[in-house]
VEXDREN-2710 file (C-alpha; in Angstrom, 1 decimal):
% VEXDREN-2710
k/r/px/py/pz
1/MET/23.2/-28.3/20.7
2/PHE/19.8/-27.6/22.2
3/SER/21.3/-26.7/25.5
4/ARG/23.7/-24.2/23.8
5/LEU/20.8/-22.6/21.9
6/LEU/18.7/-22.4/25.1
7/SER/21.6/-20.8/27.0
8/ARG/22.2/-18.2/24.2
9/ASN/18.6/-17.3/23.8
10/SER/18.2/-17.0/27.6
11/LEU/21.1/-14.5/27.6
12/LEU/19.5/-12.5/24.8
13/TRP/16.1/-12.4/26.6
14/ALA/17.9/-11.4/29.7
15/THR/19.6/-8.6/27.8
16/LEU/16.2/-7.4/26.5
17/ALA/14.6/-7.6/29.9
18/CYS/17.6/-5.7/31.4
19/TRP/17.0/-2.8/28.9
20/SER/13.4/-2.4/29.8
21/CYS/13.9/-2.9/33.6
22/LEU/17.2/-1.0/34.2
23/GLY/17.7/1.2/31.2
24/VAL/21.3/-0.1/30.7
25/ARG/23.3/2.1/28.3
26/GLY/26.4/1.1/26.4
27/ALA/27.2/-0.2/22.9
28/PHE/23.6/-1.2/22.5
29/ALA/22.1/1.3/25.0
30/ALA/18.4/1.2/25.3
31/CYS/16.3/4.2/24.4
32/HIS/14.8/6.0/27.3
33/PHE/11.2/7.0/26.8
34/ARG/9.8/9.4/29.4
35/ASN/6.2/8.4/28.5
36/ALA/6.8/4.7/28.8
37/ALA/4.9/4.4/32.1
38/SER/1.7/6.1/31.1
39/ASP/-1.6/4.2/30.9
40/ASN/-1.9/3.9/27.1
41/ALA/1.8/3.6/26.3
42/VAL/3.5/0.6/24.8
43/THR/7.2/0.2/24.1
44/TYR/8.7/-2.3/21.6
45/ARG/12.4/-3.2/21.6
46/PHE/13.9/-5.1/18.7
47/ALA/17.0/-7.3/18.4
48/LEU/18.2/-9.9/15.9
49/ASP/18.9/-13.5/16.7
50/GLU/20.8/-16.1/14.6
51/THR/19.3/-19.6/14.4
52/PRO/20.1/-22.7/12.3
53/SER/17.1/-21.8/10.2
54/GLY/18.1/-18.2/9.7
55/ARG/17.5/-14.8/11.4
56/ARG/14.6/-13.8/13.5
57/PHE/13.5/-10.9/15.6
58/LEU/13.5/-11.0/19.4
59/ILE/10.9/-8.4/20.5
60/THR/9.8/-7.2/23.9
61/MET/6.6/-5.3/24.6
62/THR/6.4/-3.3/27.8
63/PHE/3.1/-1.7/29.0
64/ARG/1.2/-0.9/32.2
65/VAL/-1.3/-3.2/33.8
66/LYS/-3.6/-2.8/36.8
67/ALA/-3.3/-5.2/39.7
68/ASN/-5.3/-8.5/39.3
69/THR/-6.9/-7.1/36.1
70/PRO/-6.4/-9.5/33.1
71/THR/-5.4/-7.7/29.9
72/THR/-6.2/-9.5/26.7
73/ILE/-3.6/-9.3/24.0
74/GLU/-3.8/-10.2/20.3
75/ILE/-1.3/-12.4/18.4
76/PRO/-1.5/-11.3/14.8
77/SER/0.6/-14.0/13.1
78/GLU/1.5/-17.7/13.3
79/LEU/5.1/-16.6/12.9
80/ILE/5.1/-15.3/16.5
81/SER/6.1/-17.7/19.1
82/ASP/8.0/-18.2/22.4
83/LEU/5.7/-15.7/24.3
84/HIS/6.6/-15.3/27.9
85/VAL/6.5/-12.7/30.7
86/THR/9.8/-11.5/32.0
87/SER/8.4/-9.3/34.8
88/PRO/8.2/-10.7/38.4
89/GLY/4.7/-11.3/39.6
90/ALA/3.2/-11.3/36.1
91/LYS/1.6/-14.2/34.3
92/LEU/0.6/-15.1/30.7
93/LYS/-2.0/-17.7/30.0
94/ASN/-4.6/-18.8/27.5
95/THR/-8.3/-18.5/28.3
96/SER/-11.0/-21.1/27.5
97/ASP/-12.1/-19.1/24.4
98/GLY/-8.7/-19.0/22.9
99/ASP/-7.6/-15.5/24.0
100/MET/-4.3/-14.8/25.7
101/VAL/-4.2/-12.6/28.8
102/VAL/-1.6/-11.0/30.9
103/SER/-2.1/-10.4/34.6
104/ALA/0.0/-9.2/37.5
105/SER/-0.4/-9.1/41.3
106/LYS/0.6/-5.4/41.4
107/SER/-0.1/-2.5/39.2
108/GLY/2.9/-1.4/37.1
109/LEU/4.9/-2.1/34.0
110/VAL/4.9/-5.6/32.5
111/THR/7.2/-6.9/29.8
112/VAL/6.2/-9.6/27.4
113/SER/8.9/-11.2/25.2
114/TYR/8.4/-13.1/22.0
115/THR/10.1/-14.1/18.7
116/LEU/9.1/-13.2/15.2
117/ARG/10.3/-15.7/12.5
118/ASN/11.1/-15.0/8.9
119/GLY/8.0/-15.7/6.8
120/LEU/9.7/-15.8/3.4
121/SER/10.4/-19.2/1.9
122/GLY/11.8/-19.3/-1.6
123/PRO/12.3/-16.4/-3.9
124/LEU/10.8/-13.0/-3.1
125/VAL/7.9/-12.8/-5.6
126/HIS/4.4/-11.5/-5.3
127/PRO/2.5/-11.9/-2.9
128/ARG/5.2/-13.2/-0.5
129/GLU/6.2/-9.6/0.4
130/PHE/3.2/-9.5/2.7
131/GLN/4.9/-11.9/5.2
132/PRO/7.6/-10.7/7.6
133/VAL/10.9/-10.7/5.8
134/ILE/14.0/-11.1/8.1
135/LEU/17.2/-11.9/6.2
136/ASP/20.9/-11.4/6.5
137/GLN/20.9/-8.2/4.5
138/TYR/17.7/-6.5/5.7
139/ALA/14.3/-6.9/7.3
140/GLU/10.9/-5.5/6.4
141/ILE/7.8/-6.0/8.6
142/THR/4.4/-4.4/9.1
143/GLY/2.5/-3.7/12.3
144/ASP/-0.4/-6.0/11.5
145/LYS/1.9/-9.0/11.1
146/ALA/4.6/-8.3/13.8
147/LEU/3.3/-6.5/16.8
148/ILE/1.2/-8.0/19.6
149/TRP/-0.8/-5.6/21.7
150/ARG/-4.0/-5.2/23.7
151/LYS/-7.2/-6.4/22.0
152/ASP/-8.5/-2.8/21.5
153/ASP/-10.5/-0.9/19.0
154/ASP/-8.4/0.4/16.1
155/GLN/-9.3/4.0/17.1
156/ALA/-8.0/3.5/20.7
157/GLN/-5.5/6.3/21.4
158/VAL/-2.0/5.0/22.2
159/THR/1.6/6.2/22.6
160/ALA/3.8/3.7/20.9
161/ASN/7.6/3.7/21.3
162/PHE/10.1/1.8/19.2
163/ASP/13.7/1.0/20.2
164/TRP/16.0/-0.1/17.3
165/GLN/19.3/0.4/19.1
166/ALA/20.2/-3.3/19.1
167/LEU/20.1/-3.7/15.3
168/PRO/23.5/-3.8/13.5
169/PRO/25.0/-0.3/13.5
170/GLU/25.7/-0.5/9.8
171/TRP/22.0/-1.0/9.1
172/ALA/19.8/1.9/8.1
173/VAL/16.4/2.1/9.8
174/ALA/13.4/3.4/7.9
175/THR/9.9/3.2/9.4
176/SER/6.5/5.0/9.3
177/PHE/7.8/7.1/12.2
178/GLY/11.3/8.2/11.1
179/VAL/14.7/7.1/9.7
180/ALA/18.1/6.5/11.1
181/TYR/21.2/6.5/8.9
182/PRO/23.7/3.7/9.3
183/ALA/26.9/4.3/11.3
184/THR/29.7/5.3/8.9
185/THR/33.5/5.9/8.8
186/ASP/34.8/9.4/9.0
187/ASP/35.5/9.6/5.2
188/SER/32.0/8.5/4.2
189/LYS/29.7/10.9/2.4
190/GLN/26.7/9.2/3.9
191/ILE/24.8/11.3/6.5
192/SER/25.2/9.8/9.9
193/SER/22.4/9.7/12.5
194/SER/22.7/10.0/16.2
195/SER/21.6/7.1/18.4
196/ARG/18.4/9.0/19.3
197/ASP/17.2/8.5/15.7
198/ARG/16.8/4.8/16.5
199/CYS/14.3/5.8/19.3
200/GLN/11.0/6.6/17.7
201/THR/7.6/7.5/19.1
202/TYR/4.1/7.7/17.6
203/ARG/1.0/9.2/19.2
204/GLY/-2.5/8.5/17.8
205/PRO/-5.0/5.8/17.1
206/TRP/-3.7/2.2/17.3
207/SER/-4.6/1.8/13.6
208/GLY/-1.5/4.0/12.9
209/VAL/0.7/1.4/14.5
210/ASN/-1.2/-1.6/13.1
211/GLN/-0.8/-0.2/9.6
212/ALA/2.8/0.9/10.0
213/LEU/5.8/-0.1/7.9
214/PHE/9.2/-1.0/9.4
215/ALA/12.3/-1.6/7.4
216/ALA/16.0/-1.9/8.3
217/GLY/19.2/-3.1/6.6
218/ASP/21.3/-2.3/3.6
219/PHE/18.9/0.4/2.4
220/ARG/20.2/3.6/0.8
221/LEU/18.4/6.6/2.2
222/HIS/17.6/9.7/0.0
223/ARG/15.6/12.7/1.0
224/PHE/13.5/14.3/-1.7
225/PRO/11.3/17.4/-1.7
226/ILE/7.5/17.3/-1.7
227/GLY/6.4/20.9/-1.9
228/SER/7.5/22.6/1.2
229/GLN/8.0/19.3/3.0
230/SER/10.2/16.3/2.3
231/GLY/10.1/12.5/2.0
232/VAL/12.6/9.7/2.3
233/LEU/13.3/7.0/-0.2
234/ALA/14.8/3.8/1.3
235/VAL/16.1/1.8/-1.7
236/ARG/18.1/-1.4/-2.1
237/GLY/19.1/-3.4/-5.1
238/THR/20.5/-2.5/-8.5
239/TRP/18.2/-0.9/-11.1
240/THR/18.1/0.4/-14.6
241/PHE/17.5/3.9/-13.1
242/SER/19.3/5.8/-10.5
243/ASP/18.2/6.3/-6.9
244/GLU/17.9/10.0/-7.5
245/GLU/15.6/9.5/-10.6
246/ALA/13.3/7.3/-8.5
247/ALA/13.2/9.8/-5.6
248/ASN/12.4/12.7/-8.0
249/GLU/9.5/10.8/-9.7
250/ILE/8.1/9.7/-6.4
251/GLY/8.3/13.2/-4.9
252/ARG/6.7/14.7/-8.0
253/THR/3.8/12.2/-7.9
254/VAL/3.0/12.8/-4.2
255/GLN/3.2/16.6/-4.8
256/LEU/0.6/16.4/-7.6
257/VAL/-1.9/15.0/-5.1
258/ARG/-1.0/17.4/-2.3
259/ASP/-1.3/20.3/-4.7
260/PHE/-4.8/19.3/-5.6
261/TRP/-5.9/19.4/-2.0
262/HIS/-3.8/22.6/-1.3
263/ASP/-2.5/20.7/1.8
264/ASP/1.1/20.1/2.6
265/ALA/0.8/19.3/6.3
266/PHE/2.7/16.1/6.2
267/PRO/6.1/16.5/7.8
268/PHE/7.2/12.9/7.1
269/PHE/6.7/10.4/4.3
270/LEU/8.6/7.2/3.6
271/VAL/8.8/5.1/0.4
272/THR/10.7/1.8/0.4
273/LEU/11.8/0.4/-3.0
274/GLN/12.9/-3.2/-3.4
275/PRO/13.4/-5.7/-6.2
276/PHE/11.4/-8.8/-6.7
277/ASP/13.5/-11.9/-7.4
278/GLN/12.7/-11.8/-11.2
279/ASP/13.7/-9.7/-14.1
280/HIS/10.4/-8.6/-15.5
281/GLY/6.6/-8.5/-15.2
282/SER/5.7/-8.1/-11.5
283/SER/5.2/-5.1/-9.2
284/ASP/3.3/-4.2/-6.0
285/GLY/2.6/-0.9/-4.3
286/THR/0.9/-0.7/-0.9
287/ALA/0.2/2.2/1.4
288/TYR/1.0/2.2/5.1
289/THR/1.0/4.9/7.8
290/ASP/2.8/7.9/6.3
291/ALA/4.6/5.3/4.1
292/PHE/4.4/3.4/0.8
293/TRP/6.3/0.3/-0.3
294/MET/7.2/-0.4/-3.9
295/TYR/8.3/-3.8/-5.2
296/VAL/9.4/-4.0/-8.8
297/SER/11.0/-6.6/-11.0
298/ARG/14.8/-6.1/-11.2
299/LYS/14.9/-4.8/-14.8
300/ASP/11.5/-3.0/-14.9
301/ASN/10.8/0.7/-14.2
302/ILE/8.8/2.2/-11.4
303/ASN/6.5/4.1/-13.7
304/ARG/3.7/1.5/-13.7
305/LEU/3.4/2.1/-9.9
306/LEU/3.2/5.9/-9.9
307/GLY/-0.6/5.8/-10.6
308/GLN/-1.0/3.5/-7.6
309/LEU/1.2/5.8/-5.5
310/ALA/-1.1/8.7/-6.4
311/HIS/-4.1/6.6/-5.6
312/GLU/-2.8/5.7/-2.1
313/SER/-1.7/9.3/-1.5
314/PHE/-5.1/10.5/-2.4
315/HIS/-6.6/8.3/0.4
316/ALA/-5.0/10.6/3.0
317/TRP/-7.9/12.9/2.2
318/ASN/-10.5/10.5/0.8
319/PRO/-11.6/9.3/3.3
320/LEU/-9.1/10.1/6.1
321/LYS/-9.7/13.9/6.1
322/MET/-13.4/13.8/5.4
323/GLY/-14.7/12.9/8.9
324/TYR/-15.1/9.8/11.0
325/LEU/-16.0/6.7/9.0
326/SER/-17.7/3.9/10.8
327/THR/-17.4/0.2/9.9
328/THR/-21.0/0.3/8.5
329/GLU/-20.5/3.4/6.4
330/TYR/-17.1/2.1/5.3
331/ALA/-18.8/-0.8/3.5
332/LYS/-21.5/1.5/2.0
333/THR/-19.1/4.1/0.7
334/LYS/-16.5/1.9/-1.0
335/TRP/-17.7/3.0/-4.5
336/PHE/-16.8/6.6/-3.4
337/LYS/-13.7/5.9/-1.4
338/GLU/-12.0/3.6/-4.0
339/GLY/-13.6/4.6/-7.3
340/PHE/-13.4/8.3/-6.9
341/THR/-9.8/8.0/-5.6
342/GLU/-8.9/6.0/-8.7
343/TYR/-10.6/8.6/-11.0
344/TYR/-8.4/11.4/-9.5
345/ALA/-5.2/9.3/-9.5
346/GLN/-5.6/8.8/-13.2
347/LYS/-6.5/12.5/-13.7
348/LEU/-3.6/13.9/-11.7
349/THR/-0.9/11.6/-13.1
350/LEU/-2.1/12.6/-16.6
351/ALA/-1.9/16.3/-15.7
352/GLY/1.6/15.8/-14.4
353/GLY/2.8/14.1/-17.5
354/GLU/3.3/10.7/-15.9
355/ARG/0.6/9.0/-18.1
356/SER/-0.4/9.7/-21.6
357/THR/-4.0/10.6/-22.8
358/GLU/-4.0/7.3/-24.7
359/GLN/-3.2/5.3/-21.6
360/VAL/-5.9/7.0/-19.6
361/VAL/-8.6/6.7/-22.3
362/SER/-7.7/3.0/-22.7
363/SER/-8.1/2.5/-18.9
364/ILE/-11.5/4.3/-19.0
365/ASN/-12.6/2.1/-21.9
366/ARG/-11.6/-1.0/-19.9
367/ASP/-13.8/0.1/-17.0
368/LEU/-16.7/1.1/-19.3
369/LEU/-16.7/-2.3/-20.8
370/ALA/-16.9/-3.9/-17.4
371/PHE/-19.2/-1.4/-15.7
372/PRO/-22.8/-2.7/-16.5
373/ALA/-22.2/-6.1/-14.9
374/SER/-19.4/-5.2/-12.4
375/THR/-19.7/-5.2/-8.6
376/ASN/-16.1/-4.0/-8.2
377/GLU/-16.0/-0.7/-6.3
378/TYR/-13.0/0.6/-8.2
379/VAL/-14.7/0.1/-11.6
380/ARG/-18.1/1.3/-10.6
381/GLY/-16.9/4.2/-8.5
382/ARG/-14.6/5.4/-11.2
383/ILE/-17.3/5.5/-13.9
384/ILE/-19.8/7.1/-11.5
385/ALA/-17.1/9.8/-10.9
386/LEU/-16.6/10.2/-14.6
387/TRP/-20.4/10.6/-15.2
388/LEU/-20.8/12.9/-12.2
389/ASP/-17.9/15.2/-13.1
390/ALA/-19.4/15.7/-16.6
391/ALA/-22.9/16.2/-15.2
392/ILE/-21.8/18.9/-12.8
393/ARG/-19.7/20.7/-15.4
394/GLU/-22.6/20.7/-17.9
395/ARG/-25.3/21.8/-15.5
396/SER/-23.2/24.7/-14.2
397/ASN/-21.9/25.8/-17.6
398/GLY/-18.4/25.0/-16.6
399/GLN/-18.5/27.0/-13.3
400/HIS/-18.2/23.9/-11.1
401/SER/-16.8/20.4/-11.2
402/LEU/-16.4/17.3/-9.1
403/ASP/-13.5/19.0/-7.4
404/ASP/-15.9/21.3/-5.6
405/VAL/-17.6/18.3/-4.0
406/MET/-14.3/16.7/-2.9
407/LEU/-13.0/19.9/-1.4
408/GLN/-16.3/20.6/0.4
409/LEU/-16.3/17.1/2.0
410/VAL/-12.9/17.9/3.5
411/ARG/-14.0/21.3/4.7
412/ASP/-17.0/19.6/6.5
413/ARG/-14.8/16.9/8.1
414/GLN/-16.2/17.7/11.6
415/GLU/-19.2/15.7/10.5
416/ALA/-19.0/11.9/10.2
417/LEU/-18.5/10.7/6.7
418/THR/-21.6/8.8/5.6
419/GLU/-23.1/7.9/2.2
420/GLU/-26.0/10.3/2.9
421/ARG/-23.6/13.1/3.6
422/ILE/-21.9/12.4/0.3
423/TYR/-25.2/12.6/-1.5
424/ALA/-26.2/15.8/0.4
425/THR/-22.9/17.4/-0.7
426/ILE/-23.5/16.4/-4.3
427/GLN/-27.2/17.3/-4.4
428/PRO/-26.9/21.1/-5.1
429/PHE/-25.0/20.4/-8.3
430/LEU/-27.5/18.0/-9.8
431/SER/-31.2/17.8/-10.8
432/THR/-33.5/15.5/-8.9
433/GLU/-33.5/13.0/-11.8
434/GLN/-29.7/13.0/-12.0
435/LEU/-29.3/12.5/-8.2
436/GLY/-31.7/9.5/-8.5
437/ALA/-29.7/8.0/-11.3
438/LEU/-26.5/8.5/-9.2
439/LYS/-28.0/6.8/-6.2
440/LYS/-29.2/3.9/-8.3
441/ALA/-25.8/3.4/-9.9
442/ALA/-24.0/3.5/-6.5
443/ASP/-26.4/1.4/-4.4
444/SER/-28.3/-0.9/-6.8
445/GLY/-25.9/-1.5/-9.7
446/GLY/-27.8/0.8/-12.1
447/ASP/-26.2/1.6/-15.4
448/LEU/-25.1/5.1/-16.6
449/PRO/-24.3/6.4/-20.0
450/ALA/-20.8/7.6/-20.7
451/PRO/-20.5/11.4/-21.0
452/ASP/-20.3/12.5/-24.7
453/LYS/-16.7/13.7/-23.9
454/ILE/-14.3/13.0/-21.1
455/PRO/-14.6/15.9/-18.6
456/GLY/-11.8/18.4/-19.1
457/LEU/-10.1/16.5/-21.9
458/SER/-9.7/17.9/-25.4
459/ALA/-12.4/17.0/-28.0
460/CYS/-10.3/14.2/-29.5
461/TYR/-12.4/11.4/-28.0
462/ARG/-16.1/11.0/-28.2
463/ALA/-18.3/8.3/-26.6
464/ARG/-19.9/5.7/-28.8
465/HIS/-22.2/2.8/-27.9
466/GLY/-21.7/-0.4/-29.8
467/GLU/-20.3/-4.0/-29.8
468/PHE/-16.7/-4.1/-28.6
469/PRO/-14.4/-7.1/-27.8
470/THR/-13.9/-8.1/-24.2
471/PHE/-10.5/-8.8/-22.6
472/ASP/-9.6/-12.5/-22.7
473/LEU/-6.0/-13.8/-22.5
474/GLY/-7.2/-17.3/-23.2
475/PHE/-5.4/-19.0/-20.3
476/ASP/-5.5/-18.9/-16.5
477/PHE/-3.1/-15.9/-15.9
478/THR/-3.5/-15.8/-12.1
479/SER/-2.6/-19.5/-11.5
480/SER/0.1/-19.5/-14.2
481/ARG/1.8/-16.4/-12.7
482/ALA/1.8/-17.9/-9.2
483/ALA/3.2/-21.2/-10.4
484/LYS/5.5/-19.8/-13.1
485/THR/4.0/-22.4/-15.4
486/VAL/1.4/-21.9/-18.1
487/SER/-2.0/-23.5/-17.3
488/GLY/-5.6/-23.4/-18.3
489/VAL/-4.9/-22.6/-22.0
490/ASP/-8.2/-22.5/-24.0
491/PRO/-7.7/-24.2/-27.3
492/SER/-10.0/-21.7/-29.0
493/GLY/-8.5/-18.6/-27.3
494/PRO/-5.9/-16.1/-28.5
495/ALA/-3.0/-17.5/-26.3
496/TYR/-3.3/-21.0/-27.9
497/LYS/-3.4/-19.5/-31.4
498/ALA/-0.2/-17.6/-30.6
499/GLY/1.7/-20.7/-29.4
500/LEU/1.2/-20.8/-25.6
501/ARG/0.7/-24.3/-24.2
502/ASP/0.0/-25.8/-20.8
503/GLY/3.2/-26.8/-18.9
504/GLN/5.6/-24.2/-20.5
505/GLN/7.8/-22.5/-18.0
506/ILE/7.1/-18.8/-17.6
507/VAL/10.2/-16.5/-17.5
508/GLY/8.3/-13.2/-17.6
509/TRP/5.2/-11.4/-18.8
510/ASP/3.9/-8.1/-19.9
511/VAL/0.2/-8.0/-19.5
512/ASP/-2.0/-4.9/-19.2
513/ARG/-5.1/-6.4/-17.5
514/GLY/-8.3/-5.3/-19.2
515/ASN/-6.7/-3.5/-22.1
516/THR/-7.8/-5.1/-25.4
517/GLU/-5.8/-2.5/-27.5
518/ARG/-2.4/-3.5/-26.2
519/GLN/-0.5/-6.7/-27.1
520/ALA/-0.1/-9.1/-24.2
521/ALA/3.3/-10.9/-24.1
522/VAL/4.4/-14.0/-22.2
523/THR/8.1/-15.1/-22.3
524/VAL/8.4/-18.9/-21.9
525/ARG/11.2/-21.4/-22.0
526/ILE/10.8/-24.0/-24.7
527/GLU/13.5/-26.7/-25.0
528/GLY/15.9/-24.5/-23.1
529/GLN/15.3/-21.5/-25.3
530/GLU/13.4/-18.4/-24.2
531/GLN/10.6/-17.4/-26.5
532/ARG/8.4/-14.3/-26.3
533/ILE/4.8/-15.0/-27.4
534/SER/2.7/-11.9/-28.1
535/PHE/-1.0/-11.7/-29.0
536/ARG/-4.1/-9.4/-28.8
537/PRO/-6.2/-10.5/-25.8
538/LEU/-9.5/-10.4/-27.7
539/GLY/-12.6/-12.1/-26.4
540/GLU/-16.3/-12.2/-27.3
541/PRO/-17.8/-8.8/-28.1
542/LYS/-20.4/-7.2/-25.9
543/ALA/-22.5/-4.0/-26.0
544/ALA/-20.8/-1.1/-24.1
545/TRP/-19.8/2.5/-24.3
546/GLN/-16.3/3.3/-25.5
547/TYR/-14.3/6.5/-26.3
548/GLN/-13.0/6.6/-29.8
549/PRO/-10.8/9.3/-31.4
550/GLU/-12.2/12.0/-33.6
551/THR/-9.5/12.0/-36.2
552/ASP/-9.7/15.6/-37.3
553/ALA/-9.7/17.0/-33.8
554/CYS/-6.9/14.7/-32.7
555/ALA/-4.8/15.6/-35.6
556/ALA/-5.1/19.3/-34.7
557/LYS/-3.7/19.0/-31.2
558/PRO/-1.3/16.8/-29.2
559/THR/-2.9/14.6/-26.5
560/SER/0.0/13.1/-24.7
561/THR/-0.3/15.0/-21.5
562/THR/-3.7/16.9/-21.7
563/ALA/-5.3/17.3/-18.3
564/TYR/-8.9/16.3/-17.6
END
């Protein structure tokens, strides 16, 4: 058996090596990249291999080396193995400090071959999606887990080529760098791609490859408009909504963000949508290079992820179009990068009708409750943005807002993005005392009062300081969700009083973390019967600012989609 496997794998490697050396064309003809021999180019070719333990990727990486000059390469995952050089005169070896280097006696192209194994064991549930998934129906991988390359700085400029020709012709290909429709019969209504669509090239910093998303398989591809541009939805699975409905909602959300920046210079954008292996209660959205993936439980909707989609889309400007951001400044400006982005994600999805005023106010109240003691950049930055927006509007008599600061930071992107530059851009809009309070809140954990009213929102809500209950489920939600079994139930907490007990099998959950106003629900299996247990997640009260409705004003005007 071993000899047969070795013989077959040797043949597959020989095929891959033949592509890169000879450019053989045919049923699985290799892509021809004219730039492949340049100094900073790297070419990846992908094929699938069947093993007794399942499918895996066979990958070759071809790049140029200088004679007798070792090139250190980085192996990003323990799922990568079987590394070897297929080029005559080239060697691959480990150094004493644990690095792996490639060297050759002559300058020229060298090909390194390796395998990438499937990282998914068991059902596809959060957070297992972050491992390479290589199955019979599809594969989804990311650059940071799948691609070996020179041990370079993330900002090193590269030309990266990707050859997907050897994948099954009935598979669609959808990556950060383009899509290829599956081969179809003549009577199919599915758009058919040329073989060239499986040959993709990216030029830019290595970080764009490292953060790239690559998917292929039984995906259904749908193009959707985003302003004057378009995006592609790659979706698989069966849902309670149509592919077209999902594509429209996604396109509308991304357009809300681009409209704010008055910037539509994004010719390509990919969203992959896949089901988790459970019916309810889990989701994940993560941004990649010109792409975003969505994982949603089979019977849930994607609406809960639209805010996160807006958040990640907003990052294309904050900070990516605000100037070079060094590692040191990245750490210092997290409150601005994450918190201000979350402030605008909520603001824009509310304006677009994707969130209600009540949902946004509840979310602000959650962060206000946590703010005084929090070190979380999302919480602190969002409340700082709330306070700053109100301060700018009040001091300018409504002539300016936080929007002016954000747009100016993009206009000045030729300068490096630093915390001091952020402060300098804000300074003209504040008094000296206000700027000092802002710096203290951002850098030293200082407290800030909530603005009397939420900036730009109708007068239905007014800030009040008092004693308010904290969020407490009364059991260890994180561990319970991971194990699908209830654990850590506090006998004096709300979960116990509602009937939740250690050891009960979890079937699903509906929990809005941090929201004390909304019922939490956990569905468990007790003696073979499913039972939904609901309760208010109320903990010990603490002093905080909260927004509460002004009954008369709220009765006078609807608040479901008011912008702020």
